[in-house]
C-alpha atoms as one frame of an Amber mdcrd trajectory, in Angstrom:
protein
   0.169   0.038   0.074   2.874   2.279   0.664   6.684   2.036  -0.687   9.098
   4.677  -0.198  11.362   4.725  -3.355  13.642   7.775  -2.729  14.911   9.098
   0.727  17.760  11.317   2.456  18.583  12.964   5.517  21.553  15.444   5.609
  22.994  17.871   8.164  24.357  21.428   6.843  25.090  24.797   7.750  22.459
  26.711   6.144  24.032  30.024   6.941  26.966  29.075   4.718  25.018  27.438
   2.106  22.638  30.592   1.502  25.324  33.217   2.060  26.334  35.218  -1.097
  27.506  38.250   0.845  30.366  36.332   2.768  28.534  36.886   5.754  29.745
  34.880   8.930  27.502  32.626  10.732  26.360  29.132  11.734  22.784  27.531
  11.384  22.816  23.882  11.372  19.616  22.433  10.040  18.704  18.624   9.479
  16.924  18.344   6.372  14.766  15.000   5.216  13.577  14.191   1.776  10.992
  11.074   1.254   9.130  10.273  -1.979   6.699   7.379  -1.591   4.328   5.677
  -3.933   0.918   5.245  -2.362  -1.759   3.145  -3.799  -5.109   4.663  -4.645
  -7.630   3.317  -2.091 -10.408   5.886  -2.387 -11.366   9.017  -0.789 -10.427
  10.732   1.438  -6.986   9.592   1.387  -3.997  10.887   3.702  -0.280  10.075
   3.883   2.106  10.954   7.028   4.998   9.858   8.712   6.188   9.678  12.325
   9.693  11.453  12.891  12.005  10.836  16.051  15.548  12.354  15.844  17.986
  11.233  18.637  21.296  12.717  19.793  24.711  11.536  20.192  23.555   9.405
  23.378  20.440   8.000  21.597  18.282  10.303  23.674  15.192  11.526  21.616
  15.217  15.404  21.029  12.189  15.674  18.637   9.417  13.685  17.641   6.447
  14.730  15.201   3.848  13.674  12.991   4.332  15.558   9.630   2.185  15.282
   6.273   3.400  13.895   2.986   2.138  16.101   0.176   0.821  14.736  -3.195
   3.440  15.224  -5.783   2.146  13.498  -8.953   0.341  10.382 -10.280   2.509
   7.450 -10.772   3.605   6.788 -14.132   1.964   3.486 -14.972   0.024   1.981
 -12.139  -2.832   2.593  -9.740  -0.826   4.895  -7.208   0.329   8.379  -6.793
   3.626   9.856  -5.586   3.601  11.935  -1.817   6.607  13.461  -0.524   8.321
  15.540   1.978  11.214  17.864   1.675  12.235  20.175   4.240  13.742  20.919
   7.488  13.154  18.578  10.712  15.365  19.937  13.210  17.203  23.122  13.650
  20.502  22.807  15.589  23.167  25.119  17.173  23.692  28.446  15.246  25.587
  31.702  15.396  25.429  34.895  13.987  26.769  38.664  15.150  25.210  39.516
  18.257  23.400  36.032  18.896  24.101  32.599  19.725  21.704  29.341  20.270
  22.653  26.143  21.399  20.766  22.859  20.386  21.610  19.105  20.956  23.727
  17.746  18.023  21.364  15.633  16.103  23.055  12.333  15.083  20.142  10.008
  14.048  16.940  10.136  12.089  14.141   7.735  12.133  10.711   7.659  10.654
   7.732   5.574   9.430   5.243   6.029   6.728   1.794   5.791   6.502  -1.417
   6.157   4.674  -4.995   6.153   5.552  -8.409   5.848   3.505 -11.763   4.473
   3.994 -11.109   4.320   7.774  -8.060   1.830   7.525  -4.505   3.015   8.463
  -1.582   0.958   6.085   2.108   0.998   6.380   5.049  -0.965   5.090   5.972
  -1.819   8.479   9.700  -0.673   8.103  11.556   1.659  10.490  13.815   3.726
   8.361  17.143   5.278   9.826  19.673   7.819   8.640  22.918   8.392  10.790
  24.109  12.033  10.745  27.607  13.413  11.089  28.529  15.151  14.277  28.060
  18.932  14.316  31.767  19.318  14.819  32.588  17.936  11.112  30.357  20.676
   9.640  31.858  23.472  11.839  35.475  22.208  11.672  35.794  22.699  15.549
  37.252  19.674  17.654  34.598  17.713  19.483  34.528  18.495  23.300  36.941
  16.507  25.647  34.244  14.630  27.018  33.163  12.826  23.590  37.034  12.303
  22.423  38.309   9.077  22.803  40.982   9.124  25.327  44.421   7.416  24.221
  45.451   4.265  26.057  49.202   4.243  27.266  50.790   1.022  26.727  53.492
  -0.039  29.198
């Protein structure tokens, strides 16, 4: 009833990606992209996904249910394509005069659903994407508590 055929999760510094004036700043954002085929089941029909984001200690830092939007009719079968592309988590950031701190998003998990005729369907899969640490995007060293300590051999 529901098949995800394209997906991606990325973390990026949107301040650097959108800056054309050479301004300085940091604005870490996690972006999720999903494309799913959904069988036509009758009206009304709704599609959505349940989202969970975790930090480096596997602590839940965000949980939300978000809609999938109709994209187009599927090419040669009795289904439609639904999708989502957008920000799912805003992390740490800084710009001249302000700083905001947020947990380091390290894992995105989600499940996709559709509903029609009073019944809810899913492919039953928990999808997961691991994300790089914030330090990889900022070029900063990880805090000492997260660095692996060297073992001295005698």
